[in-house]
BALO-69856 format. One line per 2 residues: their letters; for each residue x, y, z of C-alpha. Coordinates in steps of 0.05 Angstrom, whole numbers, plus 5000, padded with zeros to 4 digits. Example, Ala and Ser with C-alpha at 12.3 -4.5 7.8 and 13.67 -1.06 7.14 Angstrom:
2
AS	5246:4910:5156 ~ 5273:4979:5143;
//
This chain:
622
MP	4275:5076:5102 ~ 4209:5040:5108;
SD	4205:4976:5112 ~ 4172:4965:5034;
SL	4230:5001:5003 ~ 4278:4989:4980;
EL	4348:5034:4948 ~ 4376:5000:4877;
KA	4455:5041:4872 ~ 4465:5046:4808;
AS	4524:5079:4759 ~ 4580:5127:4739;
VT	4553:5197:4730 ~ 4576:5257:4687;
TS	4534:5325:4692 ~ 4508:5376:4639;
DK	4460:5430:4629 ~ 4411:5399:4595;
KA	4409:5331:4572 ~ 4420:5260:4614;
TV	4416:5197:4594 ~ 4415:5144:4655;
LA	4436:5064:4651 ~ 4397:5064:4714;
YS	4389:4980:4734 ~ 4437:4943:4680;
GG	4381:4876:4713 ~ 4428:4830:4744;
IM	4438:4818:4823 ~ 4463:4877:4868;
SV	4486:4886:4947 ~ 4430:4924:4975;
KP	4426:4938:5050 ~ 4390:4912:5099;
HG	4361:4869:5038 ~ 4429:4835:5016;
SV	4427:4804:4932 ~ 4379:4833:4906;
AI	4353:4835:4830 ~ 4284:4879:4807;
DL	4244:4840:4743 ~ 4241:4899:4698;
AG	4179:4869:4667 ~ 4139:4874:4741;
CK	4165:4946:4744 ~ 4115:4998:4740;
TD	4138:5077:4719 ~ 4105:5141:4712;
DR	4115:5187:4650 ~ 4157:5219:4682;
VS	4219:5207:4744 ~ 4250:5263:4791;
FL	4311:5261:4801 ~ 4343:5272:4857;
CD	4399:5297:4898 ~ 4410:5226:4939;
HK	4349:5199:4955 ~ 4324:5272:4991;
DE	4258:5281:4977 ~ 4261:5365:5001;
ME	4238:5407:4935 ~ 4316:5435:4933;
NV	4344:5362:4925 ~ 4299:5356:4861;
IG	4356:5368:4810 ~ 4310:5350:4729;
HG	4270:5298:4716 ~ 4265:5243:4662;
VP	4234:5188:4622 ~ 4241:5120:4632;
RV	4245:5060:4597 ~ 4272:4987:4591;
VN	4305:4961:4528 ~ 4336:4901:4536;
GQ	4325:4881:4601 ~ 4354:4941:4630;
LY	4324:5008:4655 ~ 4344:5066:4613;
VE	4318:5143:4647 ~ 4325:5206:4597;
GV	4321:5273:4612 ~ 4339:5339:4643;
IT	4395:5370:4700 ~ 4363:5427:4718;
PG	4423:5473:4742 ~ 4415:5541:4787;
GE	4395:5505:4848 ~ 4452:5492:4903;
AA	4447:5415:4894 ~ 4451:5413:4827;
DR	4508:5469:4815 ~ 4550:5425:4871;
II	4534:5362:4829 ~ 4556:5403:4763;
EL	4621:5430:4804 ~ 4642:5365:4837;
KK	4647:5319:4760 ~ 4676:5377:4729;
SG	4732:5372:4790 ~ 4738:5302:4768;
TP	4701:5275:4831 ~ 4664:5196:4815;
LQ	4596:5206:4826 ~ 4539:5138:4810;
AS	4466:5143:4801 ~ 4412:5104:4843;
VG	4338:5081:4832 ~ 4295:5086:4882;
VT	4230:5035:4883 ~ 4167:5013:4932;
FS	4145:4939:4932 ~ 4112:4891:4987;
RE	4133:4841:5009 ~ 4081:4790:4984;
DT	4110:4806:4906 ~ 4182:4784:4940;
QR	4208:4714:4916 ~ 4267:4688:4950;
IR	4314:4642:4898 ~ 4354:4601:4937;
EG	4425:4589:4933 ~ 4444:4553:4865;
ET	4378:4570:4834 ~ 4376:4588:4764;
VH	4316:4635:4748 ~ 4298:4674:4686;
VN	4292:4755:4685 ~ 4305:4802:4653;
GR	4321:4765:4589 ~ 4376:4725:4619;
AV	4387:4663:4665 ~ 4406:4686:4734;
TA	4435:4632:4786 ~ 4428:4659:4858;
PA	4493:4675:4895 ~ 4518:4639:4966;
GG	4461:4660:5007 ~ 4413:4663:4947;
FM	4382:4722:4933 ~ 4303:4771:4946;
LI	4277:4763:4865 ~ 4235:4835:4879;
CK	4172:4809:4836 ~ 4126:4875:4829;
SR	4149:4946:4841 ~ 4131:5014:4819;
LR	4204:5061:4804 ~ 4193:5118:4847;
EV	4258:5165:4837 ~ 4336:5159:4808;
SI	4387:5210:4849 ~ 4451:5220:4851;
VV	4504:5193:4893 ~ 4564:5177:4921;
LG	4562:5117:4928 ~ 4527:5055:4878;
AD	4521:4985:4876 ~ 4501:4963:4801;
PE	4582:4973:4768 ~ 4559:4946:4699;
TV	4508:5013:4692 ~ 4535:5078:4668;
VE	4506:5150:4661 ~ 4526:5209:4607;
IQ	4501:5273:4623 ~ 4538:5324:4575;
AK	4538:5397:4583 ~ 4543:5456:4531;
RG	4563:5512:4545 ~ 4557:5573:4483;
KE	4588:5534:4421 ~ 4634:5491:4463;
NM	4614:5420:4468 ~ 4637:5395:4538;
SI	4634:5315:4562 ~ 4639:5309:4641;
GL	4676:5249:4662 ~ 4641:5213:4602;
ET	4655:5143:4604 ~ 4657:5113:4544;
TN	4616:5047:4554 ~ 4547:5022:4546;
TV	4538:5099:4538 ~ 4472:5116:4510;
TI	4462:5181:4465 ~ 4403:5210:4455;
DE	4402:5255:4390 ~ 4343:5250:4348;
TE	4400:5227:4286 ~ 4421:5161:4339;
KT	4350:5150:4359 ~ 4326:5156:4274;
RR	4390:5108:4264 ~ 4378:5059:4309;
DE	4296:5051:4293 ~ 4318:5038:4224;
IR	4362:4985:4235 ~ 4315:4953:4290;
KL	4259:4956:4228 ~ 4305:4927:4176;
CA	4322:4864:4219 ~ 4257:4860:4243;
GG	4239:4787:4236 ~ 4304:4759:4240;
HA	4379:4772:4253 ~ 4381:4799:4322;
DI	4455:4786:4324 ~ 4470:4829:4265;
QA	4422:4889:4294 ~ 4460:4889:4363;
QA	4524:4895:4333 ~ 4501:4945:4288;
ID	4472:4983:4343 ~ 4526:4970:4394;
EG	4585:4991:4338 ~ 4545:5050:4302;
WD	4533:5032:4231 ~ 4500:5056:4182;
VE	4438:5025:4156 ~ 4471:5018:4085;
RA	4532:4982:4127 ~ 4467:4940:4167;
EL	4442:4923:4110 ~ 4494:4899:4069;
HV	4492:4850:4121 ~ 4425:4829:4125;
LR	4420:4816:4059 ~ 4482:4764:4064;
AQ	4458:4731:4114 ~ 4391:4720:4084;
NR	4428:4683:4015 ~ 4463:4643:4068;
DL	4399:4625:4086 ~ 4365:4607:4026;
EL	4437:4577:4002 ~ 4441:4543:4059;
KA	4356:4508:4046 ~ 4367:4505:3984;
TR	4439:4459:4002 ~ 4390:4417:4046;
DA	4329:4411:3996 ~ 4370:4383:3948;
RP	4406:4327:3991 ~ 4362:4263:4021;
LP	4347:4272:4079 ~ 4334:4203:4142;
PP	4263:4178:4147 ~ 4230:4230:4188;
VH	4208:4224:4265 ~ 4121:4226:4238;
SG	4097:4187:4174 ~ 4044:4237:4161;
HR	4005:4183:4138 ~ 3935:4180:4164;
GS	3935:4150:4236 ~ 4004:4162:4248;
AD	4025:4198:4325 ~ 4043:4269:4326;
GR	4127:4270:4320 ~ 4130:4297:4385;
EV	4091:4250:4421 ~ 4131:4197:4388;
LE	4204:4232:4406 ~ 4170:4234:4479;
AA	4149:4150:4470 ~ 4216:4130:4442;
AM	4256:4175:4511 ~ 4208:4138:4561;
LH	4216:4071:4530 ~ 4283:4084:4529;
FG	4293:4103:4598 ~ 4253:4036:4615;
HE	4174:4074:4622 ~ 4146:4031:4570;
SL	4074:4023:4607 ~ 4079:4092:4632;
AE	4087:4109:4559 ~ 4031:4066:4531;
KE	3989:4095:4576 ~ 4005:4171:4576;
LG	4017:4175:4494 ~ 3980:4112:4466;
ER	3996:4041:4439 ~ 4006:4069:4373;
AC	4061:4131:4389 ~ 4092:4076:4426;
EQ	4096:4027:4359 ~ 4122:4079:4328;
AR	4176:4106:4371 ~ 4206:4028:4371;
SL	4213:4034:4296 ~ 4257:4093:4319;
RC	4310:4039:4353 ~ 4322:4095:4390;
NS	4377:4051:4442 ~ 4422:4108:4464;
MV	4411:4187:4478 ~ 4450:4200:4419;
DL	4408:4159:4380 ~ 4342:4212:4416;
CK	4383:4272:4389 ~ 4381:4245:4321;
AS	4316:4230:4318 ~ 4298:4304:4348;
LQ	4340:4327:4285 ~ 4298:4294:4243;
LE	4239:4315:4263 ~ 4266:4389:4259;
HV	4286:4376:4187 ~ 4365:4390:4199;
DF	4414:4350:4156 ~ 4463:4323:4205;
GS	4496:4274:4153 ~ 4564:4322:4162;
HT	4556:4323:4236 ~ 4607:4300:4279;
RD	4571:4259:4350 ~ 4592:4317:4390;
QM	4559:4378:4333 ~ 4492:4338:4330;
VK	4488:4332:4404 ~ 4500:4405:4416;
AS	4460:4413:4361 ~ 4408:4370:4385;
FS	4406:4425:4450 ~ 4380:4479:4409;
TI	4316:4436:4373 ~ 4252:4457:4404;
SL	4233:4374:4408 ~ 4279:4348:4447;
PI	4276:4397:4505 ~ 4200:4393:4500;
AL	4207:4321:4496 ~ 4248:4307:4555;
SN	4208:4361:4601 ~ 4141:4316:4589;
VA	4180:4251:4604 ~ 4203:4279:4666;
NK	4140:4317:4681 ~ 4106:4254:4680;
VT	4157:4203:4713 ~ 4157:4250:4770;
LA	4075:4259:4771 ~ 4074:4178:4774;
AY	4126:4186:4835 ~ 4092:4224:4871;
NA	4026:4186:4854 ~ 4056:4127:4876;
FP	4088:4146:4949 ~ 4041:4121:4999;
SS	4019:4190:5033 ~ 3955:4185:5077;
AR	3970:4263:5099 ~ 3937:4270:5024;
LI	3885:4216:5045 ~ 3859:4240:5104;
AK	3874:4325:5094 ~ 3814:4367:5066;
SL	3845:4402:4999 ~ 3848:4479:5001;
TS	3863:4534:4942 ~ 3902:4591:4945;
QD	3915:4642:4902 ~ 3978:4680:4924;
FK	4026:4661:4971 ~ 4000:4706:5022;
EH	3964:4677:5087 ~ 3889:4654:5092;
TG	3831:4655:5122 ~ 3782:4604:5120;
FR	3711:4581:5154 ~ 3678:4533:5184;
LT	3606:4551:5196 ~ 3569:4524:5256;
GD	3507:4552:5281 ~ 3431:4537:5279;
FE	3416:4509:5212 ~ 3365:4456:5227;
ME	3292:4459:5191 ~ 3228:4488:5224;
EV	3166:4474:5205 ~ 3137:4528:5163;
AA	3081:4568:5200 ~ 3007:4586:5171;
DG	3043:4651:5149 ~ 3087:4629:5102;
EI	3147:4660:5143 ~ 3201:4618:5154;
AH	3248:4629:5198 ~ 3324:4651:5199;
GV	3378:4607:5222 ~ 3447:4643:5246;
LK	3509:4626:5223 ~ 3568:4617:5272;
DS	3638:4626:5237 ~ 3715:4601:5272;
GY	3765:4618:5229 ~ 3829:4573:5210;
TY	3893:4603:5168 ~ 3937:4574:5111;
QV	3997:4589:5074 ~ 4033:4559:5017;
AT	4112:4568:5001 ~ 4147:4533:4954;
YA	4190:4469:4961 ~ 4235:4457:4905;
RM	4307:4426:4871 ~ 4336:4421:4814;
LT	4360:4371:4753 ~ 4410:4388:4688;
LT	4412:4338:4636 ~ 4492:4351:4607;
RQ	4513:4345:4546 ~ 4563:4297:4578;
DV	4514:4262:4609 ~ 4474:4247:4531;
IN	4548:4221:4497 ~ 4557:4170:4558;
DD	4476:4156:4556 ~ 4477:4158:4629;
TG	4404:4148:4634 ~ 4403:4157:4708;
AF	4420:4219:4708 ~ 4357:4221:4674;
SE	4302:4171:4686 ~ 4325:4166:4761;
IP	4322:4241:4792 ~ 4246:4259:4761;
RI	4224:4202:4803 ~ 4261:4221:4853;
LG	4245:4296:4844 ~ 4165:4270:4849;
RG	4184:4219:4911 ~ 4218:4283:4948;
AA	4158:4323:4934 ~ 4124:4274:4963;
IA	4163:4262:5031 ~ 4160:4335:5039;
LE	4089:4343:5043 ~ 4086:4288:5078;
KL	4140:4302:5127 ~ 4107:4380:5141;
FW	4036:4350:5154 ~ 4056:4298:5209;
TM	4102:4353:5254 ~ 4044:4392:5236;
VL	3997:4346:5274 ~ 4044:4318:5319;
GN	4066:4387:5342 ~ 3991:4393:5363;
AE	3997:4465:5363 ~ 3932:4505:5417;
NF	3922:4435:5437 ~ 3884:4410:5379;
FH	3882:4348:5415 ~ 3859:4351:5482;
AD	3791:4331:5526 ~ 3776:4403:5533;
NA	3764:4392:5451 ~ 3729:4311:5468;
NY	3778:4299:5416 ~ 3831:4263:5458;
LS	3831:4200:5494 ~ 3882:4168:5544;
GA	3884:4115:5602 ~ 3896:4047:5598;
AT	3841:4026:5563 ~ 3861:4071:5496;
AL	3912:4019:5473 ~ 3886:3996:5402;
SD	3840:3933:5403 ~ 3766:3931:5396;
AG	3751:3959:5464 ~ 3800:4021:5450;
LA	3774:4029:5384 ~ 3703:4022:5406;
AA	3718:4074:5453 ~ 3747:4121:5404;
VE	3682:4110:5351 ~ 3636:4138:5414;
LF	3668:4200:5421 ~ 3681:4212:5355;
LK	3596:4203:5352 ~ 3582:4248:5400;
QV	3616:4315:5374 ~ 3579:4370:5380;
DQ	3572:4440:5352 ~ 3589:4507:5394;
DD	3509:4502:5418 ~ 3505:4437:5433;
NP	3475:4405:5373 ~ 3499:4344:5351;
IS	3545:4345:5281 ~ 3536:4281:5260;
VV	3609:4266:5240 ~ 3640:4194:5222;
PK	3703:4175:5230 ~ 3728:4133:5162;
YL	3806:4131:5167 ~ 3844:4084:5220;
TV	3912:4119:5223 ~ 3977:4086:5260;
PP	4043:4077:5264 ~ 4072:4019:5229;
EL	4083:3977:5309 ~ 3997:3980:5293;
KV	3992:3958:5225 ~ 3977:3886:5232;
TA	3922:3903:5288 ~ 3882:3965:5254;
DS	3897:3913:5181 ~ 3862:3854:5231;
LY	3801:3903:5254 ~ 3785:3924:5187;
NS	3795:3849:5147 ~ 3778:3799:5197;
VT	3705:3772:5199 ~ 3715:3749:5274;
LE	3754:3765:5325 ~ 3780:3722:5389;
KQ	3734:3741:5447 ~ 3767:3723:5523;
LA	3728:3693:5568 ~ 3720:3701:5634;
EG	3722:3631:5665 ~ 3796:3630:5620;
GS	3798:3620:5547 ~ 3769:3646:5487;
EP	3729:3637:5440 ~ 3714:3668:5359;
DI	3662:3730:5365 ~ 3637:3778:5301;
NA	3676:3834:5296 ~ 3642:3888:5297;
FH	3693:3937:5248 ~ 3693:3887:5205;
GL	3709:3950:5142 ~ 3696:4011:5172;
YQ	3756:4046:5181 ~ 3811:4046:5117;
PA	3875:4034:5164 ~ 3926:4088:5135;
TT	3988:4073:5163 ~ 4053:4124:5175;
PY	4117:4113:5199 ~ 4114:4193:5214;
LS	4076:4175:5283 ~ 4128:4143:5317;
AS	4197:4164:5274 ~ 4251:4181:5316;
GM	4266:4247:5285 ~ 4194:4269:5307;
SG	4169:4316:5366 ~ 4114:4283:5397;
SS	4119:4219:5362 ~ 4094:4147:5395;
SK	4095:4077:5386 ~ 4027:4062:5417;
AW	3989:4131:5393 ~ 3931:4122:5340;
YL	3878:4167:5307 ~ 3813:4169:5273;
FG	3788:4219:5220 ~ 3732:4230:5185;
DP	3724:4244:5112 ~ 3754:4311:5105;
SD	3694:4326:5053 ~ 3646:4328:5113;
VA	3691:4358:5163 ~ 3764:4365:5159;
AF	3811:4376:5222 ~ 3869:4384:5176;
GI	3881:4415:5110 ~ 3933:4423:5052;
AY	3930:4484:5002 ~ 3963:4483:4937;
LN	3975:4543:4904 ~ 3918:4555:4840;
GR	3889:4486:4865 ~ 3951:4449:4831;
EH	3967:4382:4875 ~ 4025:4350:4842;
PT	4099:4380:4830 ~ 4114:4415:4767;
IE	4170:4403:4719 ~ 4192:4465:4679;
QV	4252:4477:4623 ~ 4299:4533:4656;
DM	4357:4566:4611 ~ 4425:4548:4635;
PG	4482:4589:4648 ~ 4529:4596:4595;
HV	4582:4550:4614 ~ 4536:4499:4624;
LG	4526:4457:4561 ~ 4455:4420:4568;
IG	4382:4426:4597 ~ 4363:4450:4650;
WR	4295:4430:4689 ~ 4264:4452:4757;
GY	4222:4412:4803 ~ 4181:4453:4852;
LD	4111:4437:4892 ~ 4076:4502:4927;
FG	4042:4479:4978 ~ 4024:4483:5057;
VC	3990:4458:5121 ~ 3937:4480:5174;
QI	3887:4452:5237 ~ 3824:4459:5219;
DP	3770:4431:5261 ~ 3787:4401:5329;
RG	3713:4360:5319 ~ 3741:4318:5256;
AV	3789:4269:5299 ~ 3802:4233:5347;
KA	3870:4224:5378 ~ 3875:4152:5438;
KG	3944:4155:5467 ~ 3952:4080:5465;
EA	3973:4059:5539 ~ 3974:3997:5550;
//
């Protein structure tokens, strides 16, 4: 099988002379060799108007046994069409089914590696209208693909799917090996019945629609159930209108804050983020939030029901919590709070990597090439004839690629009832800090790895020897080396150092070189005297523990670096997907056995080496 194709095997098969309906893919996870666990996002699966039925994925003419029309219904892939008898392969399949031999179906799709996403073990994604949780080892999600064919095979991999092929001989109707579950009939009467039921239930009553179609109700029975449901809704509305509601979250008077902002502010105040709430949502929203007196998670649940105008007077606490989980207001408010807390924690992390690296943007997860331009840029005097001389551009490329770094968090019903504020107020903060740590560690792993001798004497950006310890003399030597950087034509590029980056062991020395007006100068005859510090206020210190961490390969407590302004000549870069430079938290659908609200936090980024002339490293030998 080609590396860019995949066979997904499905369901049991029955055969007939003419008509066939195949539930080819049920929308979940399948086990497919050699890829392991795989799922296809049918929203990204392109199909032609017709697709061929093959025998065992063999694309020779004699193995084409019919054709069908593909369609996606409720997150499942169906193919309706015909099996054409007369060929050896088609006749063999019919004979096998007549004898009771079990056969199955398989679909063939093509895709590229760039259109796949690896879902890690335990992570939940929403695909094909359902929440799918990755099993042990995770699974590959095919986000974009093309359906090429559907085959009848011996063994399949999707036991949830069904294929119905009906045979007709003269006046006798015969169903060969017909499975009675999840089958799809394709006669015009059945199609008309389903279409009328869908039209009747349009705009609501999805549960009635599903039951009516699955159980074969006639249109009159479906209409009766819809009318009863509408009457119940009217009676419930009348009951609610007749009973006094608790005061709404938003007063509605001029100058009041938006109700959901008030609920969000109430959550932030309860979780102890008062200053962040005032900064992000304003004093007015916070004032109205305080009047709600939300002193527990249950109080927040009550406030969300008030905002939705839901009467919870007769609800038990457990019922009220469950009802609040199903509102729009509470999940949105808590998601917004989680995002703000995560972002605040991410920005609060002391990142030297984000300070000294150039920000790059990637539109996807493919490897990209960036270019640093050098060449003959110097302007020349225009000659008397007015002709302007052409400059020469010389490019030198570097590559970068982003990946996804993520974690999940869940606020369960038990957390809400127990008012476990730590489960919600701390985890987003930890996620934000965790994203910052992931970026910082990856960045300094790259710097210390020194791939392709990035820091080397041949690049005129590396100092070694006894005189390279961090001091005024060592710093002077590094600055001189930095300022002497040239382009490929040996012309000075005039790049200027800006940041002095050191491990914790050298922080005091770096701070002194930056902040002190005078330094102690050693006299030849012994002793010392104050002297002007020529580096006062010039090279901003940036301390990172990764430079000397014992777990980092290439770390040192003596080595230090000078970096230029990344907007001028950048030594290193950090690429972000679509330019989003901070982590994101999104609400996700929880599995049916989990009662709660789930979020996933993720950051898409990658790091790269750009230009050796943007930095100088000193080995720091004493």
